[in-house]
Structures are given as structure tokens and as C-alpha cells.
All heavy atoms as a GROMACS GRO file, in nm:
protein
  587
    1MET      N    1  -8.839  10.935   5.351
    1MET     CA    2  -8.862  10.899   5.210
    1MET      C    3  -8.740  10.822   5.167
    1MET      O    4  -8.633  10.880   5.167
    1MET     CB    5  -8.900  11.014   5.120
    1MET     CG    6  -8.893  10.976   4.978
    1MET     SD    7  -8.905  11.125   4.878
    1MET     CE    8  -9.071  11.192   4.915
    2THR      N    9  -8.749  10.695   5.134
    2THR     CA   10  -8.630  10.626   5.078
    2THR      C   11  -8.650  10.564   4.941
    2THR      O   12  -8.762  10.501   4.922
    2THR     CB   13  -8.595  10.499   5.171
    2THR    OG1   14  -8.707  10.417   5.185
    2THR    CG2   15  -8.557  10.551   5.311
    3THR      N   16  -8.568  10.605   4.843
    3THR     CA   17  -8.581  10.557   4.714
    3THR      C   18  -8.452  10.501   4.670
    3THR      O   19  -8.346  10.531   4.729
    3THR     CB   20  -8.628  10.667   4.612
    3THR    OG1   21  -8.527  10.772   4.613
    3THR    CG2   22  -8.763  10.729   4.654
    4SER      N   23  -8.450  10.426   4.568
    4SER     CA   24  -8.327  10.364   4.520
    4SER      C   25  -8.244  10.461   4.436
    4SER      O   26  -8.129  10.448   4.438
    4SER     CB   27  -8.368  10.243   4.428
    4SER     OG   28  -8.443  10.288   4.311
    5ALA      N   29  -8.304  10.565   4.375
    5ALA     CA   30  -8.233  10.665   4.312
    5ALA      C   31  -8.251  10.799   4.375
    5ALA      O   32  -8.359  10.845   4.379
    5ALA     CB   33  -8.276  10.672   4.164
    6PRO      N   34  -8.152  10.859   4.434
    6PRO     CA   35  -8.157  10.982   4.507
    6PRO      C   36  -8.211  11.105   4.422
    6PRO      O   37  -8.283  11.190   4.470
    6PRO     CB   38  -8.015  11.014   4.554
    6PRO     CG   39  -7.938  10.896   4.533
    6PRO     CD   40  -8.006  10.811   4.437
    7ILE      N   41  -8.177  11.107   4.299
    7ILE     CA   42  -8.224  11.212   4.208
    7ILE      C   43  -8.369  11.214   4.202
    7ILE      O   44  -8.438  11.319   4.189
    7ILE     CB   45  -8.157  11.210   4.072
    7ILE    CG1   46  -8.183  11.333   3.999
    7ILE    CG2   47  -8.198  11.091   3.992
    7ILE    CD1   48  -8.112  11.463   4.043
    8LEU      N   49  -8.438  11.095   4.206
    8LEU     CA   50  -8.580  11.082   4.178
    8LEU      C   51  -8.647  11.133   4.320
    8LEU      O   52  -8.765  11.172   4.320
    8LEU     CB   53  -8.628  10.946   4.150
    8LEU     CG   54  -8.575  10.895   4.017
    8LEU    CD1   55  -8.616  10.755   3.988
    8LEU    CD2   56  -8.625  10.992   3.899
    9ALA      N   57  -8.587  11.127   4.427
    9ALA     CA   58  -8.637  11.168   4.555
    9ALA      C   59  -8.662  11.318   4.558
    9ALA      O   60  -8.752  11.357   4.628
    9ALA     CB   61  -8.540  11.128   4.676
   10VAL      N   62  -8.594  11.396   4.473
   10VAL     CA   63  -8.616  11.536   4.467
   10VAL      C   64  -8.756  11.565   4.425
   10VAL      O   65  -8.823  11.658   4.464
   10VAL     CB   66  -8.514  11.600   4.371
   10VAL    CG1   67  -8.548  11.743   4.348
   10VAL    CG2   68  -8.373  11.583   4.418
   11TRP      N   69  -8.806  11.485   4.329
   11TRP     CA   70  -8.940  11.511   4.278
   11TRP      C   71  -9.047  11.421   4.345
   11TRP      O   72  -9.166  11.430   4.315
   11TRP     CB   73  -8.951  11.475   4.132
   11TRP     CG   74  -8.869  11.574   4.055
   11TRP    CD1   75  -8.902  11.714   4.027
   11TRP    CD2   76  -8.757  11.552   3.977
   11TRP    NE1   77  -8.804  11.769   3.960
   11TRP    CE2   78  -8.713  11.680   3.914
   11TRP    CE3   79  -8.673  11.444   3.951
   11TRP    CZ2   80  -8.598  11.690   3.837
   11TRP    CZ3   81  -8.562  11.460   3.871
   11TRP    CH2   82  -8.525  11.578   3.815
   12GLY      N   83  -9.008  11.341   4.442
   12GLY     CA   84  -9.100  11.259   4.516
   12GLY      C   85  -9.146  11.131   4.444
   12GLY      O   86  -9.257  11.088   4.482
   13PHE      N   87  -9.069  11.084   4.356
   13PHE     CA   88  -9.115  10.967   4.280
   13PHE      C   89  -9.086  10.850   4.354
   13PHE      O   90  -8.974  10.831   4.407
   13PHE     CB   91  -9.049  10.952   4.143
   13PHE     CG   92  -9.095  11.060   4.039
   13PHE    CD1   93  -9.010  11.115   3.954
   13PHE    CD2   94  -9.236  11.090   4.027
   13PHE    CE1   95  -9.058  11.204   3.856
   13PHE    CE2   96  -9.278  11.179   3.937
   13PHE     CZ   97  -9.191  11.242   3.848
   14GLY      N   98  -9.179  10.751   4.368
   14GLY     CA   99  -9.157  10.626   4.429
   14GLY      C  100  -9.167  10.516   4.328
   14GLY      O  101  -9.185  10.539   4.206
   15GLY      N  102  -9.174  10.389   4.372
   15GLY     CA  103  -9.182  10.280   4.283
   15GLY      C  104  -9.318  10.278   4.207
   15GLY      O  105  -9.316  10.248   4.088
   16GLY      N  106  -9.428  10.305   4.274
   16GLY     CA  107  -9.554  10.300   4.208
   16GLY      C  108  -9.568  10.417   4.093
   16GLY      O  109  -9.629  10.379   3.995
   17GLU      N  110  -9.523  10.531   4.131
   17GLU     CA  111  -9.525  10.636   4.034
   17GLU      C  112  -9.447  10.598   3.902
   17GLU      O  113  -9.487  10.625   3.797
   17GLU     CB  114  -9.477  10.771   4.092
   17GLU     CG  115  -9.575  10.827   4.183
   17GLU     CD  116  -9.544  10.786   4.334
   17GLU    OE1  117  -9.460  10.691   4.355
   17GLU    OE2  118  -9.618  10.830   4.422
   18LEU      N  119  -9.326  10.548   3.927
   18LEU     CA  120  -9.234  10.509   3.813
   18LEU      C  121  -9.311  10.403   3.732
   18LEU      O  122  -9.296  10.402   3.607
   18LEU     CB  123  -9.097  10.468   3.866
   18LEU     CG  124  -9.016  10.578   3.918
   18LEU    CD1  125  -8.887  10.519   3.969
   18LEU    CD2  126  -8.989  10.685   3.827
   19LEU      N  127  -9.369  10.297   3.794
   19LEU     CA  128  -9.440  10.202   3.718
   19LEU      C  129  -9.557  10.253   3.645
   19LEU      O  130  -9.564  10.223   3.523
   19LEU     CB  131  -9.497  10.096   3.819
   19LEU     CG  132  -9.561   9.980   3.760
   19LEU    CD1  133  -9.464   9.895   3.681
   19LEU    CD2  134  -9.625   9.884   3.873
   20ILE      N  135  -9.626  10.356   3.697
   20ILE     CA  136  -9.730  10.420   3.624
   20ILE      C  137  -9.682  10.489   3.495
   20ILE      O  138  -9.735  10.490   3.380
   20ILE     CB  139  -9.818  10.503   3.713
   20ILE    CG1  140  -9.898  10.421   3.807
   20ILE    CG2  141  -9.911  10.594   3.624
   20ILE    CD1  142  -9.968  10.504   3.924
   21ILE      N  143  -9.570  10.564   3.517
   21ILE     CA  144  -9.507  10.638   3.404
   21ILE      C  145  -9.464  10.542   3.300
   21ILE      O  146  -9.477  10.570   3.177
   21ILE     CB  147  -9.393  10.728   3.462
   21ILE    CG1  148  -9.458  10.837   3.548
   21ILE    CG2  149  -9.315  10.776   3.350
   21ILE    CD1  150  -9.344  10.918   3.618
   22LEU      N  151  -9.398  10.431   3.342
   22LEU     CA  152  -9.356  10.332   3.240
   22LEU      C  153  -9.469  10.274   3.162
   22LEU      O  154  -9.460  10.262   3.038
   22LEU     CB  155  -9.278  10.224   3.304
   22LEU     CG  156  -9.217  10.108   3.222
   22LEU    CD1  157  -9.116  10.168   3.126
   22LEU    CD2  158  -9.154  10.002   3.305
   23ILE      N  159  -9.588  10.249   3.233
   23ILE     CA  160  -9.707  10.190   3.160
   23ILE      C  161  -9.757  10.294   3.060
   23ILE      O  162  -9.790  10.260   2.946
   23ILE     CB  163  -9.810  10.146   3.262
   23ILE    CG1  164  -9.763  10.028   3.336
   23ILE    CG2  165  -9.939  10.117   3.193
   23ILE    CD1  166  -9.844   9.988   3.452
   24ILE      N  167  -9.759  10.423   3.097
   24ILE     CA  168  -9.810  10.530   3.005
   24ILE      C  169  -9.715  10.536   2.887
   24ILE      O  170  -9.765  10.547   2.772
   24ILE     CB  171  -9.819  10.656   3.087
   24ILE    CG1  172  -9.943  10.650   3.180
   24ILE    CG2  173  -9.839  10.781   2.991
   24ILE    CD1  174  -9.942  10.777   3.282
   25LEU      N  175  -9.586  10.533   2.910
   25LEU     CA  176  -9.493  10.540   2.806
   25LEU      C  177  -9.511  10.421   2.700
   25LEU      O  178  -9.498  10.425   2.587
   25LEU     CB  179  -9.344  10.544   2.854
   25LEU     CG  180  -9.304  10.671   2.908
   25LEU    CD1  181  -9.169  10.668   2.968
   25LEU    CD2  182  -9.301  10.787   2.808
   26LEU      N  183  -9.533  10.307   2.766
   26LEU     CA  184  -9.553  10.181   2.684
   26LEU      C  185  -9.677  10.189   2.595
   26LEU      O  186  -9.681  10.152   2.486
   26LEU     CB  187  -9.560  10.057   2.781
   26LEU     CG  188  -9.561   9.922   2.713
   26LEU    CD1  189  -9.428   9.896   2.632
   26LEU    CD2  190  -9.578   9.813   2.816
   27VAL      N  191  -9.789  10.244   2.656
   27VAL     CA  192  -9.904  10.266   2.579
   27VAL      C  193  -9.900  10.359   2.468
   27VAL      O  194  -9.946  10.350   2.359
   27VAL     CB  195 -10.026  10.296   2.675
   27VAL    CG1  196 -10.150  10.344   2.594
   27VAL    CG2  197 -10.061  10.185   2.768
   28LEU      N  198  -9.826  10.477   2.499
   28LEU     CA  199  -9.812  10.589   2.406
   28LEU      C  200  -9.721  10.554   2.291
   28LEU      O  201  -9.759  10.581   2.171
   28LEU     CB  202  -9.763  10.718   2.469
   28LEU     CG  203  -9.858  10.783   2.561
   28LEU    CD1  204  -9.784  10.905   2.630
   28LEU    CD2  205  -9.977  10.836   2.481
   29PHE      N  206  -9.608  10.489   2.315
   29PHE     CA  207  -9.513  10.464   2.218
   29PHE      C  208  -9.496  10.323   2.160
   29PHE      O  209  -9.451  10.297   2.056
   29PHE     CB  210  -9.374  10.515   2.261
   29PHE     CG  211  -9.366  10.658   2.291
   29PHE    CD1  212  -9.352  10.702   2.420
   29PHE    CD2  213  -9.377  10.749   2.189
   29PHE    CE1  214  -9.351  10.836   2.448
   29PHE    CE2  215  -9.358  10.891   2.214
   29PHE     CZ  216  -9.349  10.927   2.345
   30GLY      N  217  -9.554  10.229   2.237
   30GLY     CA  218  -9.554  10.088   2.196
   30GLY      C  219  -9.406  10.027   2.234
   30GLY      O  220  -9.311  10.097   2.254
   31GLY      N  221  -9.409   9.897   2.245
   31GLY     CA  222  -9.286   9.823   2.282
   31GLY      C  223  -9.171   9.837   2.196
   31GLY      O  224  -9.051   9.832   2.234
   32SER      N  225  -9.195   9.849   2.062
   32SER     CA  226  -9.097   9.847   1.970
   32SER      C  227  -9.020   9.992   1.966
   32SER      O  228  -8.901   9.994   1.927
   32SER     CB  229  -9.147   9.821   1.828
   32SER     OG  230  -9.245   9.917   1.783
   33LYS      N  231  -9.088  10.097   2.004
   33LYS     CA  232  -9.032  10.231   2.001
   33LYS      C  233  -8.947  10.265   2.130
   33LYS      O  234  -8.864  10.352   2.127
   33LYS     CB  235  -9.137  10.333   1.983
   33LYS     CG  236  -9.203  10.342   1.851
   33LYS     CD  237  -9.122  10.430   1.763
   33LYS     CE  238  -9.197  10.452   1.630
   33LYS     NZ  239  -9.132  10.543   1.547
   34LEU      N  240  -8.983  10.198   2.246
   34LEU     CA  241  -8.912  10.234   2.364
   34LEU      C  242  -8.761  10.216   2.365
   34LEU      O  243  -8.690  10.304   2.407
   34LEU     CB  244  -8.974  10.162   2.487
   34LEU     CG  245  -9.113  10.208   2.532
   34LEU    CD1  246  -9.156  10.128   2.643
   34LEU    CD2  247  -9.111  10.360   2.563
   35PRO      N  248  -8.713  10.107   2.307
   35PRO     CA  249  -8.558  10.094   2.296
   35PRO      C  250  -8.495  10.209   2.222
   35PRO      O  251  -8.393  10.261   2.255
   35PRO     CB  252  -8.535   9.959   2.240
   35PRO     CG  253  -8.663   9.878   2.265
   35PRO     CD  254  -8.769   9.982   2.272
   36SER      N  255  -8.562  10.240   2.106
   36SER     CA  256  -8.502  10.348   2.032
   36SER      C  257  -8.506  10.482   2.107
   36SER      O  258  -8.416  10.570   2.090
   36SER     CB  259  -8.559  10.358   1.895
   36SER     OG  260  -8.695  10.395   1.901
   37LEU      N  261  -8.614  10.510   2.176
   37LEU     CA  262  -8.620  10.630   2.248
   37LEU      C  263  -8.524  10.641   2.360
   37LEU      O  264  -8.456  10.743   2.379
   37LEU     CB  265  -8.766  10.642   2.316
   37LEU     CG  266  -8.879  10.682   2.206
   37LEU    CD1  267  -9.013  10.666   2.286
   37LEU    CD2  268  -8.863  10.819   2.154
   38ALA      N  269  -8.503  10.528   2.435
   38ALA     CA  270  -8.410  10.520   2.540
   38ALA      C  271  -8.265  10.545   2.482
   38ALA      O  272  -8.185  10.613   2.536
   38ALA     CB  273  -8.412  10.388   2.619
   39ARG      N  274  -8.233  10.480   2.368
   39ARG     CA  275  -8.103  10.492   2.300
   39ARG      C  276  -8.071  10.637   2.262
   39ARG      O  277  -7.975  10.697   2.282
   39ARG     CB  278  -8.101  10.405   2.176
   39ARG     CG  279  -7.957  10.392   2.114
   39ARG     CD  280  -7.958  10.303   2.005
   39ARG     NE  281  -8.013  10.167   2.026
   39ARG     CZ  282  -8.129  10.128   1.967
   39ARG    NH1  283  -8.185  10.192   1.878
   39ARG    NH2  284  -8.180  10.007   2.009
   40GLY      N  285  -8.181  10.705   2.206
   40GLY     CA  286  -8.167  10.847   2.161
   40GLY      C  287  -8.145  10.944   2.291
   40GLY      O  288  -8.068  11.029   2.287
   41LEU      N  289  -8.216  10.901   2.397
   41LEU     CA  290  -8.202  10.987   2.529
   41LEU      C  291  -8.055  10.964   2.576
   41LEU      O  292  -7.993  11.063   2.613
   41LEU     CB  293  -8.300  10.940   2.615
   41LEU     CG  294  -8.299  11.011   2.762
   41LEU    CD1  295  -8.332  11.168   2.742
   41LEU    CD2  296  -8.399  10.945   2.850
   42GLY      N  297  -8.009  10.840   2.577
   42GLY     CA  298  -7.872  10.813   2.619
   42GLY      C  299  -7.765  10.888   2.532
   42GLY      O  300  -7.670  10.945   2.587
   43GLN      N  301  -7.783  10.893   2.400
   43GLN     CA  302  -7.689  10.962   2.324
   43GLN      C  303  -7.702  11.112   2.342
   43GLN      O  304  -7.589  11.179   2.340
   43GLN     CB  305  -7.729  10.929   2.168
   43GLN     CG  306  -7.681  10.791   2.135
   43GLN     CD  307  -7.720  10.757   1.993
   43GLN    OE1  308  -7.800  10.825   1.924
   43GLN    NE2  309  -7.678  10.644   1.936
   44SER      N  310  -7.816  11.163   2.362
   44SER     CA  311  -7.830  11.308   2.386
   44SER      C  312  -7.756  11.342   2.526
   44SER      O  313  -7.691  11.445   2.529
   44SER     CB  314  -7.981  11.336   2.406
   44SER     OG  315  -8.046  11.317   2.289
   45ILE      N  316  -7.777  11.263   2.618
   45ILE     CA  317  -7.711  11.288   2.748
   45ILE      C  318  -7.560  11.280   2.729
   45ILE      O  319  -7.482  11.366   2.787
   45ILE     CB  320  -7.760  11.186   2.863
   45ILE    CG1  321  -7.903  11.221   2.899
   45ILE    CG2  322  -7.666  11.192   2.986
   45ILE    CD1  323  -7.964  11.115   2.986
   46LYS      N  324  -7.507  11.188   2.655
   46LYS     CA  325  -7.366  11.167   2.632
   46LYS      C  326  -7.308  11.289   2.562
   46LYS      O  327  -7.201  11.347   2.592
   46LYS     CB  328  -7.334  11.044   2.554
   46LYS     CG  329  -7.189  11.018   2.542
   46LYS     CD  330  -7.142  10.903   2.454
   46LYS     CE  331  -7.239  10.798   2.417
   46LYS     NZ  332  -7.178  10.690   2.333
   47GLU      N  333  -7.384  11.332   2.456
   47GLU     CA  334  -7.341  11.464   2.390
   47GLU      C  335  -7.341  11.582   2.467
   47GLU      O  336  -7.252  11.668   2.463
   47GLU     CB  337  -7.426  11.472   2.262
   47GLU     CG  338  -7.406  11.370   2.150
   47GLU     CD  339  -7.493  11.400   2.029
   47GLU    OE1  340  -7.539  11.509   2.016
   47GLU    OE2  341  -7.508  11.304   1.957
   48PHE      N  342  -7.445  11.593   2.566
   48PHE     CA  343  -7.448  11.705   2.651
   48PHE      C  344  -7.331  11.713   2.748
   48PHE      O  345  -7.273  11.822   2.761
   48PHE     CB  346  -7.585  11.707   2.726
   48PHE     CG  347  -7.605  11.812   2.823
   48PHE    CD1  348  -7.638  11.939   2.782
   48PHE    CD2  349  -7.590  11.793   2.958
   48PHE    CE1  350  -7.650  12.044   2.871
   48PHE    CE2  351  -7.595  11.898   3.047
   48PHE     CZ  352  -7.637  12.021   3.001
   49LYS      N  353  -7.295  11.596   2.799
   49LYS     CA  354  -7.186  11.596   2.894
   49LYS      C  355  -7.057  11.620   2.816
   49LYS      O  356  -6.971  11.691   2.871
   49LYS     CB  357  -7.179  11.449   2.953
   49LYS     CG  358  -7.287  11.432   3.060
   49LYS     CD  359  -7.269  11.298   3.132
   49LYS     CE  360  -7.383  11.278   3.231
   49LYS     NZ  361  -7.364  11.150   3.298
   50LYS      N  362  -7.040  11.579   2.701
   50LYS     CA  363  -6.922  11.596   2.613
   50LYS      C  364  -6.915  11.747   2.595
   50LYS      O  365  -6.799  11.808   2.595
   50LYS     CB  366  -6.928  11.519   2.487
   50LYS     CG  367  -6.809  11.536   2.399
   50LYS     CD  368  -6.824  11.460   2.260
   50LYS     CE  369  -6.714  11.492   2.171
   50LYS     NZ  370  -6.736  11.429   2.040
   51ALA      N  371  -7.027  11.816   2.553
   51ALA     CA  372  -7.020  11.958   2.526
   51ALA      C  373  -6.983  12.038   2.654
   51ALA      O  374  -6.915  12.138   2.649
   51ALA     CB  375  -7.144  12.005   2.476
   52GLN      N  376  -7.035  11.986   2.773
   52GLN     CA  377  -6.999  12.054   2.894
   52GLN      C  378  -6.846  12.053   2.923
   52GLN      O  379  -6.793  12.153   2.969
   52GLN     CB  380  -7.066  11.983   3.017
   52GLN     CG  381  -7.207  12.040   3.042
   52GLN     CD  382  -7.262  11.982   3.167
   52GLN    OE1  383  -7.247  11.865   3.204
   52GLN    NE2  384  -7.341  12.052   3.239
   53HIS      N  385  -6.795  11.937   2.900
   53HIS     CA  386  -6.645  11.923   2.916
   53HIS      C  387  -6.561  12.001   2.816
   53HIS      O  388  -6.458  12.041   2.849
   53HIS     CB  389  -6.606  11.771   2.924
   53HIS     CG  390  -6.653  11.697   3.038
   53HIS    ND1  391  -6.623  11.724   3.160
   53HIS    CD2  392  -6.743  11.597   3.048
   53HIS    CE1  393  -6.678  11.646   3.256
   53HIS    NE2  394  -6.750  11.573   3.182
   54GLU      N  395  -6.610  12.007   2.697
   54GLU     CA  396  -6.544  12.091   2.605
   54GLU      C  397  -6.541  12.243   2.630
   54GLU      O  398  -6.444  12.315   2.603
   54GLU     CB  399  -6.600  12.071   2.459
   54GLU     CG  400  -6.569  11.932   2.400
   54GLU     CD  401  -6.642  11.907   2.266
   54GLU    OE1  402  -6.721  11.995   2.228
   54GLU    OE2  403  -6.614  11.805   2.215
   55ASP      N  404  -6.649  12.285   2.684
   55ASP     CA  405  -6.658  12.432   2.721
   55ASP      C  406  -6.595  12.462   2.853
   55ASP      O  407  -6.565  12.579   2.884
   55ASP     CB  408  -6.806  12.470   2.730
   55ASP     CG  409  -6.878  12.463   2.601
   55ASP    OD1  410  -6.810  12.478   2.504
   55ASP    OD2  411  -7.006  12.464   2.594
   56ASP      N  412  -6.558  12.363   2.933
   56ASP     CA  413  -6.503  12.383   3.063
   56ASP      C  414  -6.347  12.400   3.042
   56ASP      O  415  -6.280  12.309   3.003
   56ASP     CB  416  -6.524  12.268   3.152
   56ASP     CG  417  -6.480  12.298   3.293
   56ASP    OD1  418  -6.442  12.408   3.326
   56ASP    OD2  419  -6.474  12.203   3.381
   57PRO      N  420  -6.295  12.526   3.071
   57PRO     CA  421  -6.154  12.545   3.048
   57PRO      C  422  -6.063  12.472   3.147
   57PRO      O  423  -5.946  12.444   3.117
   57PRO     CB  424  -6.135  12.689   3.067
   57PRO     CG  425  -6.247  12.736   3.148
   57PRO     CD  426  -6.366  12.644   3.111
   58ALA      N  427  -6.115  12.430   3.257
   58ALA     CA  428  -6.033  12.357   3.356
   58ALA      C  429  -6.004  12.209   3.307
   58ALA      O  430  -5.907  12.156   3.366
   58ALA     CB  431  -6.097  12.353   3.480
   59THR      N  432  -6.086  12.152   3.226
   59THR     CA  433  -6.063  12.016   3.184
   59THR      C  434  -6.064  12.008   3.030
   59THR      O  435  -6.153  11.975   2.958
   59THR     CB  436  -6.184  11.927   3.232
   59THR    OG1  437  -6.306  11.985   3.174
   59THR    CG2  438  -6.193  11.917   3.380
   60PRO      N  439  -5.938  12.039   2.971
   60PRO     CA  440  -5.923  12.020   2.834
   60PRO      C  441  -5.933  11.883   2.780
   60PRO      O  442  -5.880  11.794   2.864
   60PRO     CB  443  -5.794  12.087   2.799
   60PRO     CG  444  -5.708  12.066   2.936
   60PRO     CD  445  -5.818  12.078   3.045
   61THR      N  446  -5.992  11.855   2.669
   61THR     CA  447  -6.009  11.723   2.623
   61THR      C  448  -5.897  11.679   2.526
   61THR      O  449  -5.869  11.566   2.529
   61THR     CB  450  -6.142  11.708   2.542
   61THR    OG1  451  -6.143  11.808   2.434
   61THR    CG2  452  -6.262  11.726   2.630
   62ASP      N  453  -5.831  11.771   2.468
   62ASP     CA  454  -5.710  11.743   2.380
   62ASP      C  455  -5.587  11.772   2.454
   62ASP      O  456  -5.564  11.888   2.482
   62ASP     CB  457  -5.732  11.816   2.251
   62ASP     CG  458  -5.627  11.787   2.149
   62ASP    OD1  459  -5.564  11.682   2.171
   62ASP    OD2  460  -5.611  11.863   2.048
   63PRO      N  461  -5.503  11.677   2.486
   63PRO     CA  462  -5.377  11.712   2.550
   63PRO      C  463  -5.278  11.795   2.476
   63PRO      O  464  -5.213  11.875   2.543
   63PRO     CB  465  -5.313  11.573   2.579
   63PRO     CG  466  -5.420  11.470   2.549
   63PRO     CD  467  -5.520  11.534   2.473
   64LYS      N  468  -5.284  11.787   2.356
   64LYS     CA  469  -5.193  11.865   2.267
   64LYS      C  470  -5.235  12.008   2.276
   64LYS      O  471  -5.157  12.099   2.276
   64LYS     CB  472  -5.197  11.810   2.122
   64LYS     CG  473  -5.118  11.689   2.103
   64LYS     CD  474  -5.126  11.643   1.954
   64LYS     CE  475  -5.054  11.505   1.934
   64LYS     NZ  476  -5.054  11.455   1.802
   65ALA      N  477  -5.370  12.038   2.267
   65ALA     CA  478  -5.422  12.166   2.284
   65ALA      C  479  -5.394  12.231   2.416
   65ALA      O  480  -5.356  12.352   2.428
   65ALA     CB  481  -5.572  12.173   2.256
   66ALA      N  482  -5.401  12.141   2.513
   66ALA     CA  483  -5.364  12.195   2.649
   66ALA      C  484  -5.221  12.233   2.665
   66ALA      O  485  -5.189  12.341   2.728
   66ALA     CB  486  -5.405  12.090   2.758
   67GLU      N  487  -5.134  12.152   2.600
   67GLU     CA  488  -4.985  12.183   2.610
   67GLU      C  489  -4.959  12.299   2.528
   67GLU      O  490  -4.881  12.389   2.569
   67GLU     CB  491  -4.906  12.059   2.558
   67GLU     CG  492  -4.767  12.075   2.572
   67GLU     CD  493  -4.730  12.078   2.722
   67GLU    OE1  494  -4.791  12.006   2.803
   67GLU    OE2  495  -4.628  12.141   2.764
   68ALA      N  496  -5.020  12.320   2.413
   68ALA     CA  497  -5.001  12.441   2.327
   68ALA      C  498  -5.053  12.567   2.405
   68ALA      O  499  -4.983  12.671   2.402
   68ALA     CB  500  -5.074  12.429   2.192
   69LYS      N  501  -5.152  12.559   2.479
   69LYS     CA  502  -5.209  12.673   2.557
   69LYS      C  503  -5.106  12.710   2.664
   69LYS      O  504  -5.098  12.824   2.696
   69LYS     CB  505  -5.342  12.630   2.610
   69LYS     CG  506  -5.412  12.757   2.665
   69LYS     CD  507  -5.549  12.714   2.708
   69LYS     CE  508  -5.655  12.789   2.617
   69LYS     NZ  509  -5.783  12.770   2.644
   70LYS      N  510  -5.044  12.610   2.721
   70LYS     CA  511  -4.957  12.635   2.836
   70LYS      C  512  -4.828  12.710   2.776
   70LYS      O  513  -4.772  12.794   2.847
   70LYS     CB  514  -4.910  12.506   2.899
   70LYS     CG  515  -5.005  12.448   2.987
   70LYS     CD  516  -4.958  12.322   3.047
   70LYS     CE  517  -5.066  12.243   3.123
   70LYS     NZ  518  -5.008  12.123   3.175
   71THR      N  519  -4.777  12.672   2.659
   71THR     CA  520  -4.655  12.725   2.606
   71THR      C  521  -4.686  12.857   2.526
   71THR      O  522  -4.586  12.923   2.486
   71THR     CB  523  -4.582  12.623   2.518
   71THR    OG1  524  -4.663  12.590   2.411
   71THR    CG2  525  -4.539  12.506   2.599
   72GLU      N  526  -4.805  12.875   2.501
   72GLU     CA  527  -4.838  13.000   2.413
   72GLU      C  528  -4.815  13.132   2.495
   72GLU      O  529  -4.856  13.149   2.609
   72GLU     CB  530  -4.987  12.993   2.374
   72GLU     CG  531  -5.031  13.097   2.279
   72GLU     CD  532  -5.179  13.070   2.243
   72GLU    OE1  533  -5.202  12.979   2.169
   72GLU    OE2  534  -5.262  13.150   2.302
   73PRO      N  535  -4.736  13.223   2.434
   73PRO     CA  536  -4.710  13.345   2.511
   73PRO      C  537  -4.833  13.428   2.520
   73PRO      O  538  -4.918  13.440   2.430
   73PRO     CB  539  -4.602  13.417   2.425
   73PRO     CG  540  -4.618  13.359   2.293
   73PRO     CD  541  -4.660  13.220   2.309
   74SER      N  542  -4.848  13.496   2.625
   74SER     CA  543  -4.971  13.590   2.652
   74SER      C  544  -4.925  13.726   2.647
   74SER      O  545  -4.828  13.768   2.706
   74SER     CB  546  -5.040  13.549   2.780
   74SER     OG  547  -4.953  13.570   2.891
   75ASP      N  548  -5.011  13.800   2.576
   75ASP     CA  549  -4.982  13.951   2.566
   75ASP      C  550  -5.072  14.027   2.666
   75ASP      O  551  -5.186  14.030   2.652
   75ASP     CB  552  -5.013  13.997   2.422
   75ASP     CG  553  -4.982  14.145   2.406
   75ASP    OD1  554  -4.900  14.196   2.480
   75ASP    OD2  555  -5.051  14.201   2.315
   76LYS      N  556  -5.012  14.067   2.779
   76LYS     CA  557  -5.090  14.132   2.884
   76LYS      C  558  -5.059  14.282   2.887
   76LYS      O  559  -5.106  14.350   2.978
   76LYS     CB  560  -5.035  14.071   3.026
   76LYS     CG  561  -5.082  13.922   3.030
   76LYS     CD  562  -5.055  13.879   3.171
   76LYS     CE  563  -5.089  13.734   3.178
   76LYS     NZ  564  -5.098  13.679   3.299
   77SER      N  565  -5.012  14.327   2.774
   77SER     CA  566  -4.991  14.469   2.774
   77SER      C  567  -5.121  14.547   2.744
   77SER      O  568  -5.120  14.668   2.771
   77SER     CB  569  -4.875  14.511   2.673
   77SER     OG  570  -4.928  14.484   2.542
   78GLY      N  571  -5.205  14.486   2.682
   78GLY     CA  572  -5.335  14.559   2.641
   78GLY      C  573  -5.328  14.628   2.519
   78GLY      O  574  -5.437  14.685   2.476
   79ALA      N  575  -5.225  14.626   2.442
   79ALA     CA  576  -5.221  14.696   2.315
   79ALA      C  577  -5.289  14.610   2.214
   79ALA      O  578  -5.269  14.492   2.208
   79ALA     CB  579  -5.072  14.722   2.272
   80ASN      N  580  -5.362  14.670   2.118
   80ASN     CA  581  -5.421  14.603   2.008
   80ASN      C  582  -5.345  14.614   1.884
   80ASN      O  583  -5.310  14.707   1.825
   80ASN     CB  584  -5.568  14.656   1.989
   80ASN     CG  585  -5.651  14.594   2.106
   80ASN    OD1  586  -5.623  14.494   2.164
   80ASN    ND2  587  -5.755  14.672   2.132
   0.00000   0.00000   0.00000
């Protein structure tokens, strides 16, 4: 099975299936709504990736915050 997009190969989508899905989307939403739907989907993906990187402690997004975290003394005595 060879496809142009490896992620789609997981679900077994080929060119014909993608064309049918595109036609169904065009009929359901109309030509004028598809660009706004695609734009919204792209923004959602971008926000999701941004949130993933913010939650990941290995990749800090703010260099000042990362530097402050390095210089911040840690209390390992366990006393509250």
C-alpha cells in the first residue's frame, strides 16, 4: 500500500476515498464554508501543539523563565 501521506496509510485511505470525503464535505458545507473550516482546524492544531510545548518541562518556551528555574534554589529537606 503506497500513499502520499503516511499518516493516512494507517487508516487505509487512498486517493479515491479522499476524493469521496472531499466531495461529501463540499456538499455538506458548501464551497464558501470550507476555507473557514480549514482555517479553524489549522488554528486548533496550532493551539494544541503550543499547549503541548507549554506543558512539556523539557522544552520551556520562555528563556527567562527557564533561566530563573535554573537559578532558583530548591528545598529538598522535605520540611513544610
